[in-house]
C-alpha positions as CSV (number, residue, x, y, z in Angstrom):
1,X,7.9,-78.4,-2.1
2,X,4.5,-77.3,-4.0
3,X,4.9,-77.5,-7.8
4,X,6.8,-74.2,-9.3
5,X,4.7,-74.4,-12.4
6,X,1.6,-73.3,-10.1
7,X,3.5,-70.0,-9.7
8,X,1.2,-66.7,-9.7
9,X,2.6,-63.9,-11.8
10,X,5.4,-61.5,-10.3
11,X,6.0,-58.0,-9.2
12,X,9.6,-57.1,-8.6
13,X,10.4,-53.6,-7.3
14,X,14.2,-53.6,-7.8
15,X,16.8,-54.5,-10.3
16,X,20.0,-53.1,-11.5
17,X,19.9,-54.9,-14.8
18,X,20.6,-51.6,-16.9
19,X,24.2,-51.7,-15.4
20,X,25.0,-54.9,-16.7
21,X,24.0,-54.2,-19.8
22,X,25.4,-50.8,-20.2
23,X,28.9,-51.9,-18.7
24,X,29.4,-55.8,-18.7
25,X,27.9,-56.3,-22.1
26,X,25.0,-58.6,-21.0
27,X,22.4,-59.0,-23.7
28,X,18.8,-58.8,-22.0
29,X,16.9,-60.1,-24.8
30,X,18.7,-63.2,-25.5
31,X,20.1,-63.8,-22.1
32,X,23.8,-64.2,-22.7
33,X,26.1,-62.5,-20.7
34,X,26.8,-62.2,-16.6
35,X,23.1,-60.8,-15.9
36,X,20.7,-62.3,-13.1
37,X,17.7,-60.8,-15.3
38,X,17.0,-61.5,-19.0
39,X,13.9,-61.6,-21.2
40,X,13.9,-65.3,-21.3
41,X,14.4,-65.6,-17.4
42,X,11.2,-63.0,-16.9
43,X,9.1,-65.1,-19.0
44,X,10.2,-68.3,-17.3
45,X,9.4,-66.7,-13.8
46,X,6.2,-65.3,-14.9
47,X,7.7,-61.5,-13.7
48,X,5.0,-59.5,-15.3
49,X,6.4,-56.1,-13.8
50,X,9.8,-55.0,-13.0
51,X,11.2,-51.8,-11.8
52,X,14.5,-50.9,-13.3
53,X,16.8,-48.9,-11.3
54,X,18.9,-46.5,-13.0
55,X,21.8,-46.1,-10.4
56,X,24.0,-43.2,-10.7
57,X,26.6,-42.2,-8.0
58,X,28.2,-38.9,-8.2
59,X,31.8,-40.1,-7.4
60,X,31.8,-42.7,-10.2
61,X,30.2,-40.0,-12.8
62,X,31.3,-36.6,-11.3
63,X,29.9,-34.0,-13.3
64,X,27.9,-36.0,-15.9
65,X,25.5,-37.9,-13.3
66,X,22.5,-36.8,-15.6
67,X,23.9,-37.7,-18.5
68,X,24.6,-41.2,-17.3
69,X,21.1,-41.3,-16.1
70,X,19.4,-40.5,-19.3
71,X,22.1,-43.1,-20.8
72,X,20.3,-45.9,-18.6
73,X,16.6,-44.7,-19.5
74,X,17.6,-45.1,-22.9
75,X,18.9,-48.2,-22.4
76,X,15.7,-49.5,-21.0
77,X,13.6,-48.3,-23.8
78,X,15.9,-50.3,-26.1
79,X,15.5,-53.2,-24.3
80,X,11.7,-53.0,-23.9
81,X,11.9,-52.1,-27.8
82,X,13.7,-55.4,-28.5
83,X,10.7,-57.3,-27.0
84,X,8.8,-56.4,-29.9
85,X,5.8,-55.0,-27.5
86,X,5.6,-57.7,-25.0
87,X,7.3,-55.4,-22.8
88,X,6.7,-51.6,-22.5
89,X,7.6,-48.7,-20.5
90,X,4.8,-48.2,-17.8
91,X,4.1,-44.8,-16.9
92,X,0.6,-45.0,-15.4
93,X,-0.8,-46.9,-12.5
94,X,-3.5,-48.5,-15.0
95,X,-0.5,-49.9,-17.4
96,X,1.0,-51.5,-14.7
97,X,-2.0,-53.2,-13.8
98,X,-2.9,-54.0,-17.1
99,X,0.3,-55.8,-17.1
100,X,-1.3,-58.6,-15.1
101,X,-4.2,-58.9,-17.3
102,X,-4.1,-58.5,-21.5
103,X,-1.3,-55.5,-21.7
104,X,2.6,-55.8,-22.1
105,X,4.7,-56.5,-19.3
106,X,5.7,-53.3,-17.4
107,X,9.0,-51.9,-17.1
108,X,9.1,-49.1,-14.4
109,X,11.9,-46.4,-14.3
110,X,13.3,-45.6,-11.2
111,X,16.4,-43.4,-9.9
112,X,18.2,-45.3,-7.4
113,X,19.7,-42.3,-5.8
114,X,19.0,-38.5,-6.8
115,X,22.8,-37.4,-7.8
116,X,21.1,-37.1,-11.3
117,X,19.1,-34.2,-10.1
118,X,22.8,-32.3,-9.2
119,X,21.7,-31.1,-5.9
120,X,18.4,-29.7,-7.2
121,X,14.9,-30.9,-6.5
122,X,13.2,-29.0,-9.5
123,X,15.5,-31.2,-11.8
124,X,13.1,-34.0,-10.8
125,X,10.7,-32.7,-13.7
126,X,12.7,-33.6,-16.8
127,X,13.1,-37.3,-15.3
128,X,9.8,-37.6,-14.4
129,X,8.5,-36.2,-18.3
130,X,10.9,-39.4,-19.4
131,X,8.8,-41.7,-17.5
132,X,10.7,-42.1,-13.8
133,X,8.2,-43.3,-11.5
134,X,10.0,-44.2,-8.4
135,X,12.7,-42.5,-6.7
136,X,15.3,-43.2,-3.9
137,X,16.5,-40.1,-2.9
138,X,20.1,-41.2,-1.8
139,X,22.6,-44.2,-1.9
140,X,25.2,-42.4,-0.5
141,X,24.8,-39.4,1.7
142,X,24.2,-36.5,-0.7
143,X,22.4,-33.1,-1.0
144,X,18.8,-34.4,-0.3
145,X,19.3,-37.1,2.5
146,X,21.5,-39.2,4.8
147,X,21.8,-42.9,4.3
148,X,21.9,-46.4,6.0
149,X,25.8,-46.6,5.8
150,X,26.4,-42.7,6.3
151,X,26.1,-40.7,9.3
152,X,22.6,-41.1,9.8
153,X,21.7,-37.3,8.7
154,X,17.9,-36.6,8.1
155,X,16.2,-35.3,4.8
156,X,18.0,-32.0,3.9
157,X,15.8,-28.5,3.2
158,X,16.1,-29.9,-0.4
159,X,15.2,-33.3,0.2
160,X,12.2,-31.9,1.9
161,X,11.5,-30.0,-1.5
162,X,12.0,-33.0,-3.4
163,X,9.7,-35.2,-1.5
164,X,7.0,-32.4,-1.9
165,X,7.6,-32.3,-5.7
166,X,7.4,-36.3,-5.8
167,X,4.1,-36.3,-4.5
168,X,2.9,-33.6,-7.0
169,X,4.4,-35.5,-9.9
170,X,3.1,-38.7,-8.7
171,X,6.7,-40.4,-8.4
172,X,7.0,-43.2,-5.6
173,X,8.8,-42.1,-2.7
174,X,11.3,-44.8,-1.7
175,X,13.0,-45.3,1.5
176,X,15.2,-48.1,0.7
177,X,18.9,-47.1,1.4
178,X,17.7,-44.0,3.7
179,X,19.1,-43.3,7.0
180,X,16.7,-44.1,9.9
181,X,16.6,-40.2,10.3
182,X,15.5,-39.7,6.9
183,X,13.2,-42.4,7.2
184,X,11.3,-40.5,10.0
185,X,11.4,-37.2,8.3
186,X,9.6,-39.2,5.2
187,X,7.0,-40.5,7.9
188,X,6.7,-37.0,9.4
189,X,6.0,-35.2,5.7
190,X,4.5,-37.7,3.3
191,X,1.1,-37.4,2.5
192,X,0.7,-40.6,0.4
193,X,1.9,-43.9,0.6
194,X,5.6,-44.9,0.1
195,X,7.9,-47.9,-0.2
196,X,10.8,-49.9,0.8
197,X,11.5,-51.3,-2.5
198,X,14.2,-53.6,-1.5
199,X,14.9,-53.8,2.2
200,X,14.4,-56.7,4.7
201,X,13.7,-57.1,8.3
202,X,16.2,-55.7,10.7
203,X,15.1,-58.3,13.6
204,X,16.0,-60.9,11.4
205,X,19.5,-59.6,10.3
206,X,20.9,-56.5,12.0
207,X,22.3,-55.0,8.7
208,X,21.4,-51.1,8.8
209,X,19.8,-51.1,5.4
210,X,17.0,-53.3,7.0
211,X,13.7,-51.8,8.6
212,X,13.2,-52.2,12.2
213,X,9.8,-53.4,13.4
214,X,8.4,-50.3,14.0
215,X,9.3,-48.8,10.8
216,X,7.9,-51.8,9.0
217,X,4.5,-50.5,10.9
218,X,5.1,-47.1,9.6
219,X,5.1,-48.5,6.2
220,X,2.2,-50.5,6.3
221,X,0.1,-48.1,8.4
222,X,0.9,-45.6,5.5
223,X,-0.4,-47.9,3.0
224,X,3.0,-48.6,1.5
225,X,5.0,-51.8,0.8
226,X,8.4,-53.3,1.5
227,X,10.0,-55.5,-1.1
228,X,12.1,-58.8,0.0
229,X,15.9,-58.1,-1.0
230,X,17.5,-61.4,-1.8
231,X,21.1,-60.4,-1.0
232,X,22.7,-63.1,1.8
233,X,23.8,-60.2,3.6
234,X,20.5,-58.7,4.3
235,X,18.7,-62.2,4.8
236,X,20.7,-64.6,6.8
237,X,22.4,-62.9,10.1
238,X,25.1,-65.6,9.9
239,X,26.1,-64.6,6.7
240,X,26.1,-60.9,7.3
241,X,28.3,-61.4,10.5
242,X,30.6,-63.6,8.9
243,X,31.3,-61.0,5.7
244,X,31.2,-57.8,7.8
245,X,34.9,-58.0,8.6
246,X,35.3,-58.4,4.8
247,X,32.9,-55.3,3.9
248,X,35.0,-53.2,6.2
249,X,37.9,-54.0,4.8
250,X,36.9,-53.3,1.4
251,X,36.2,-50.2,2.2
252,X,39.8,-49.2,3.5
253,X,41.4,-46.1,2.0
254,X,44.0,-46.9,-0.4
255,X,42.8,-50.6,-1.1
256,X,43.7,-52.3,-4.2
257,X,41.5,-53.8,-7.0
258,X,43.2,-56.8,-6.3
259,X,42.9,-56.7,-2.7
260,X,38.8,-56.4,-3.4
261,X,38.7,-59.5,-5.6
262,X,40.4,-61.6,-2.8
263,X,37.9,-60.1,-0.4
264,X,35.0,-61.2,-2.5
265,X,36.5,-64.8,-3.1
266,X,36.5,-65.0,0.6
267,X,32.9,-63.9,0.7
268,X,31.9,-66.3,-2.1
269,X,33.0,-69.4,-0.1
270,X,30.8,-68.5,2.9
271,X,27.4,-70.4,2.8
272,X,24.7,-67.8,2.0
273,X,21.5,-69.6,2.9
274,X,18.2,-70.4,0.4
275,X,15.3,-68.8,-0.5
276,X,13.8,-69.9,2.6
277,X,15.4,-67.1,4.7
278,X,13.4,-64.7,2.2
279,X,10.3,-66.6,3.3
280,X,11.3,-66.1,6.9
281,X,11.1,-62.4,5.9
282,X,8.1,-62.0,4.3
283,X,6.5,-64.0,7.3
284,X,7.9,-62.0,9.8
285,X,6.8,-58.8,7.8
286,X,3.2,-60.5,7.8
287,X,3.3,-60.5,11.4
288,X,4.1,-57.0,12.0
289,X,2.9,-55.1,9.7
290,X,-0.2,-57.4,7.9
291,X,-0.6,-59.1,4.5
292,X,-1.1,-55.9,2.8
293,X,2.6,-54.5,3.3
294,X,5.1,-57.1,1.9
295,X,6.3,-57.7,-1.8
296,X,9.5,-58.8,-3.7
297,X,12.4,-56.2,-4.0
298,X,15.0,-58.6,-5.6
299,X,17.8,-56.2,-6.1
300,X,19.3,-58.6,-8.7
301,X,22.1,-57.4,-10.7
302,X,22.7,-55.4,-8.0
303,X,23.8,-57.8,-5.6
304,X,27.1,-60.0,-5.5
305,X,25.7,-62.9,-4.7
306,X,22.5,-64.9,-4.6
307,X,20.8,-67.2,-2.2
308,X,22.4,-70.8,-2.5
309,X,20.4,-72.9,-5.1
310,X,19.5,-69.7,-7.3
311,X,21.1,-68.7,-10.4
312,X,19.2,-66.3,-12.3
313,X,15.3,-64.8,-12.2
314,X,14.2,-67.6,-13.3
315,X,14.5,-69.6,-10.2
316,X,11.8,-67.0,-8.5
317,X,9.2,-69.5,-10.0
318,X,10.1,-71.3,-6.7
319,X,9.0,-68.6,-4.2
320,X,5.6,-68.8,-4.2
321,X,5.4,-72.6,-3.6
322,X,8.1,-71.7,-0.7
323,X,5.6,-69.4,0.6
324,X,2.4,-71.9,0.5
325,X,4.8,-74.7,2.2
326,X,5.5,-71.8,4.9
327,X,1.7,-71.7,5.6
328,X,0.5,-68.7,3.9
329,X,-2.4,-68.7,1.8
330,X,-3.3,-68.3,-1.7
331,X,-4.8,-64.9,-1.0
332,X,-1.8,-63.9,0.8
333,X,0.6,-65.4,-1.6
334,X,-0.9,-63.2,-4.6
335,X,-0.5,-60.1,-2.6
336,X,3.1,-61.1,-1.7
337,X,3.9,-61.9,-5.2
338,X,2.2,-58.8,-7.1
339,X,-1.1,-57.6,-5.7
340,X,0.5,-55.6,-3.1
341,X,3.2,-53.6,-5.2
342,X,0.2,-53.1,-8.3
343,X,-2.0,-51.7,-5.5
344,X,0.5,-49.1,-4.1
345,X,1.6,-48.1,-7.6
346,X,-1.8,-47.6,-8.8
347,X,-2.8,-45.3,-6.0
348,X,0.5,-43.0,-6.2
349,X,1.0,-43.0,-10.0
350,X,-2.7,-42.5,-10.6
351,X,-4.6,-43.8,-13.7
């Protein structure tokens, strides 16, 4: 394997680290706790830009969705402040681009699921004013959109209004988690590039969370980027098929917490495959959509298990060498690692 010390800088389009900080006491600055991503880990991996998702689901925070999202934004601002200027909230494409030059590392705010908007597209304005620059319309079917594990419903009328408002406010439209029908609505209505921040190739692993080749080409043709998710269930078809019965069992009505823990322990014992599976998805996406359509959207701190041999974000230092070993040229490696996402965020967010 090539030397990880030659790794280029990285842009990661999705993580759930703020949940670990707020709910599990992970210390982002010191790296103490259960989180995949920490400040020392970001530095070790040369991770220069990170989209921090604020994931709020109505059923977990009924009537308090907006309050919870604002608390998560507060926490990310505190995380950035703890770096003493070495990382800052990025609100513009220029600030993201500067993170790969002489500027501070970029923390980009995202909403994973529009539940905090409480069913009204207009409520996005308040979150955009706070710095939110990436929006996934739904994690579970909601008043805006259907989702991959839902009933394949399309965008609603309010979801169509939300898409238009995202474009007006220069907020990135993010189709990860959306149903195929909702994706097709975004394709029909969007006038700017859009991204799939943490979705893989369905032809390699048949999870409905992944994109078909036809939809990968759509993202590419519209100038967008898809980010490879490191969840073994979205990477490795063997792991996906082995864990599907466990996943379905975990959704049974009335299942207890103890039963869920037992199912998780069973999943933990199944071989997951290494980072080479992520490389296979990158290579396939390049073959289908070209070298400008693919990047990283690791979903760290939001996935139950990492690929075998990976313990934290610091291990992403080995990703670029694996891409080189797979035959990608240096310009292609840089596009995958950071240039593609910087380009599309620069275009959509503006200066």
